[in-house]
N, C-alpha and C positions, 0 to 999 in steps of 0.2 A: 398697724400700731405705729404711732408717731412718737418718737423719742423726745421728751420735753427737756429742753436746755435750762438748767437752773443756774448756771454760772454766768455772771454778768460780763466777764471779760475772758479772752482766750486763755485757757489754762492747759489744755491737753489735746494732743493730736494722735490719731491712730495712723501709724505707718504700715502699709501692706507691701511686702516685697517678697516674691519667690526666690529672688536672687539676694541672699543676705548671708553674713557669717554665721557659722554654726560651730559647736564645740570642737569637732574634728576638722573643721576647715575654716579657720578664722580669717583667711585672706579673701575669700570669694565675696564680692560686694562690699568691700571694706569702705568704698566711697560713701555708701548709705550710712554706715556707722559714723564716719567722720562728720557727715552732714547733720546727723541727729545730735551729735555732741555740740556742734556749733549752734544749732537751734536751742538746745537746752541752756546754753549760756545767756540766752535772751529771756529766760524765765518760762519757757514753754516746756511742759512735761510731754513726754512721748512714750507710747507703748507700741510694740511691734508685733505684727502678725506675719509669720513667714511660712506659707504652706510647704510641707516637706514630703518627699516621696515616702509612701508606706512600704516598708520592707519587713515582712514577717521574720522573726528570728530564725525560724526553721528553714527559710529560703536564703539566709545570708551565708552563701558558700564561700565567698571571698572576703579578704580583709576590708576591701572598700564597702562592700554590702554590710558587713558587720558594723562598720563605723556608722553608716546611715541608719541601720536598724536601732542603734543605741542613742540616736538623737532624742533628748528629752522633750516632752510635750511643753515644758515650761522651763525657762532658764533666765539667768540674769547676767548681762555683760556690763560691768562697771555700774551696777545698780539700775541699768536699763532693763525693764521687764520685756522678755521676748517669748512669744508663744509660737510653737512649731506644730500646728495640727497636721496629723498624718493623713495624706490623701493619695488616691490612685493617680498621681500626676507625675509622669516620668519624662524627664528631659532627654529622651533618646531620639536621635534624628530620624529613625525609621518609623517610630510611633507618630512623631510630628508630621512627617512627610506623607504617610499613607493613611492616617486616621484623623488626627486632630485638625489638620488643615481642611479636610473635606467635611468633617462632622464636628465643628468646634463645640456644639451643644453637648456632645458626649463628654468632653473635657470639662467644660464650664459647669454643667449640672452636677457632675460628681464632686468637683471642688467645693461648690457651695454647700452641698449636703454634708460633706465631711468637715467643713469649717464652721457651720452656723452654731454648733454647740460651744465651740471656743469663743466665737464672737459674743455670744450671750454672756459667758463668763467675764470677758473683758469689759462689757458694758456695765455689768454689776460691780466689778471691782475697780475699773479704771475708766469712769465715764469721760467721753471725749466729745469735742465740739466740731471737729473737722476730720476728714479722711484724706490721707496722702497716699495714693496708690502709685507705686513705682512700676511702670510698664502698663500699657492699656489693657493687655491681656496676658495672663489671667487675673493679675492683681487688680486692675481697673474694673473688671467684671465683678469681682467680689465687692469692691467698694460701691459699685453701682447697685448691687443687691442690698447692701446695707442702707444706702441712701433711700432706696425704694421703700424699705420696711420701716426705717426709723427717722427719715427726714433729715439726716445729717448731711451737711454740705461735702461735696466730693471734689478733690483735685486729682487729676491723673497726670503722670509725669513719664513721658516716653523717652527713653534714652537708647533704644536699639534700632539701628537701621535694618538689621536682619528681620526682626519681628515685623516691622512696618512693611518690608518688602514682601513678607509672607501674606500679609493682609492685601497688598496690592495684587498679588498673583492668584488669590483664591477668593472668589466672590462671596462665598458663605461666611468665611472668616472676616472678610472686609465689612460685611453687614453688622457683625458683632462689634468690631472696632468703631464703626460709625455710630452705633447706638450708644456706646459708652462715651464717646467724644461729645455727642450732642447733649447728653444728660449731665455732663460734668459741669461743675460751677467754675472750675479753672482748669486750664490745660497748660502744661509746661513741657518744654523740650530744651535741648542743650545747644541747638545751633539753628540758624535760619534755614539751612538746607533741610533739617528735619521738620521745621515748622511748615515749610512749603509742602512736604509730603503729607503731613497731617491735614493740611487744607485741601489736598487732592482728595482725601478720603471723605472729608465733610466740607465741601466748598463754602458753605454759608457760616463756617466757624470763623468769626471775624478776629477774635482775640486769642493768640497763643503766646504765652510769656516765654521768653528765652532766658533761662537761668543756667549759667554754665557751671563747670566744676572748678574746684579751687585747689590752690597749693597751700601748704602749711608753712606760713612765714615764721611762726613761733618755733617750730622744730628746726627749720633752717637756721634761724638766728642762734639757736642754742647748740648747734652741731659743732664738733671739733674735728673737721675732716683730716684724716691722716691715712695715706695709703698703707695697707697692711703689708707685712713682709711677703715678698713675692710679686708685689705690684709696684713697688717703689722704682722711680725712674721710668715708668711705663706711661704711655698714653692710653687711658682707659675709655673704651667705647661701651656704653651701657644701653641695654634694651630691656623693656619690661612689658610682658603681654603673653596671653595664652598661646601655646604652641599650636596654632591653627593657621590655615592658609592665608587668610586675609590680613593677618598681622605682619606679613612680609619678611619673616625671619630668614627664609631661604635667600631672599635678594640681598639682605644684609651680609649673610655669610659669603655669598658670592662676591660682593663688593669688597669685603675684607681680603678675599683671595686676590682680587684685582689690584689692591694697593699694598699688599704685604711686603713686597720687595722694596718699595719706596719708603715704608715706614716699619723698620724691623723692631721698633720698640712698642708696637701697639699690642693691646689685649682687648678682647671683646667679651663681655659678660652678658649672657641672656638669661633673664629670670622669668620663669613661668613653666607651667606643666600643660600637657595636652596631647592630642592624638598623634601629632606629628613628631613626637620625641624621637622615635627610632629612625624616621626618615632624615631628620636633622643630624642625628649622630652619625648616620652613614654618609651624609653629604660632607660633614666635617672631616671624617676619616678619609673619604675619597680625595678631598682637596688637600690633605695633609696639613690641616689647620688645628690639630689636636693641642699644640702648644700655644695657640693664639686664641681660639674661640672656646669658651667654657659655658656649658649649659648648667645653670645653677638649680634648676627645678623651681618649685614653689618655695617662697620664703615669707616669713612674717613681715607685715607691713613696716614695722619699725626697723627691721634689717634692710629692706629695700631703700628706705629713706637714708639709712646710714651709708649705703653704697653709693647713693646719688650724691652724697656730700663729697665724696672724693673721686667721682668719675670726671672725665674731661668733656665729654659730649654725650648727649642723650639722643638715641635714634629709635624711632618706631615708624617704619615705612608702610603703614597699614592703610588699607582702603575700606570703603563702607564703614568709616569710623565717624560715629556722631560728633564726638569731641575728643575725648581721651583725657581723663583726669591726670594721668601720668606726665603728660606734657607740662601741665601747670605745676605739678609737684617738682619736676626737674628745674623749671624756671625759678621757682622759689629759691633754689640753691644757686641761682645765677649761672645755670648751665646752658650753653647753646643747645638748641634742639633741631633735629632734622625730622620732617614729617612729609607726607604726601600732599601735593597741591590739589585743590578742589574738595578737600575733606573739611569736616567741621572745624578743626583746629585752625585752618587757613583763613577763617573769618576774623581771627584775632592776632595770629602770628603772621607777620608779613616777611616775605622772602628778602633776606639780607638785612632785616631790621632786628627781629628777636631770634631768628633762626634761618634755616634753609629749607625751601620747599622743593621737592623732587617729583619726577614723574612716577606714577605707581608701576610696579613690576618692572622697573628699569635699573638694572645693575650699574650701568655706566653713569647715569645721572646721579645715583646714590653715591657711587665711589668718587665722583668729582666734588660733590658736596663735602664729603668727608676729608678729601685732600685739602680743600680750601680752608676748612676749620683747623685741621691739624698742622698746616704749614704756616698759618698766620695767627700767632698768639693774640695780637692786638684785635683782629677781627673777632676771635673767639670770646675775648673779654668784652668787647662792645655788644655782641649778640647777647651774651650772658647778662650783662648789666640792663640792657633794654628789656629782656625777658623778666627780670626781677622787678623792674618798674611796672610792667604789665600786671604782674601778680599783685603788687602793692596797691595798684589803682583799681583793678577790676576782678581779678581772679583770686581773691582771698576769702577765708571763711567768714570774716565779719561782714564783708559786702554781700556774700551769697546768702548768709542766714538772714540779713536784713530784708533781702528781696523776698524770701520765703515767709518771713514774719508778716511783712506787709500784705502778702497775698493771702495768708491764713486769715488775718483780721478782715480783709476785704470780703472774702466769701462767707465768714461767720456773721458779720454785720449786715 
């Protein structure tokens, strides 16, 4: 069955993303939501399909499982229609490591069978002219199946170094990735480093568009930064990222310990949740940094941006990082940033220009970068101003949405 396009110009796009905000977890994948809102400002309607783990109510023994079991099949976020088809798709590392990587058909076939009814509903109620799948697998595979059945153009958008590495290391999974990439009408990623990895999977794929993440200039311009009580007169170091190993929070905490005597007025705020929470709490306690380093847990996106407005420096010493939207968000507020060299962000942030680039997993390198920024207010100001200029010129929602808008029209026409 070929889906007949009756609209003469681009009107609506289907976004597919398994990593997307949900009623009980509005912060996960918030970059996708912000991108969609930017696209909508260009007059393109969007409808979202976000496959969601199926948790029967009778198996929801914990508060977390109960939240997942209550995710509605259909929801609206600021008038954006979002469909959450329930699927036997569980993002647990053991399932991925020992089953999905070796038998990806097991995962993909189940997802398609459980999603196809919802997709038929969307086509009837919200006819679309293009598919934008975030991540090659599983979302790109769903998009590929829709294209195969209905003839609708497909764009795949890979933004995970971890997922690409899994494809590199598992030949069967790599074949699925290669099939989706070959059949896609457009392929997007967030850095040249990622584009090179995609071309390793499909060497004859000539065109891979690089469309980076953005900072919110409008929010930054409308902010009224003021350190709350307890943080006034302090130098605030902010980090935002999931509490997992590759985000480098351990090295940031150790770097704070390294410089604490030289900078008795520092405070470090780490925003994010994750599996390493207890480990990091123990490290903070062992180093006696309880009065300096604070783990804030997950926070709403607007609260994160508010804290960004009054921090002094943004630090995320992560590796295997495709790009990192939080760097652009911090630069929108004219904050100097510290990141790891050789990662996606280093393609636009130059060491000593918009921020400082340090060696990964290197406490001393990170501590020295912090010392330079904290001791030299003029340097911090220059780095922040240069970062803001970068966002104004390249890493803003208007620029990013224009790139996507042009690509949508290119594949539809």
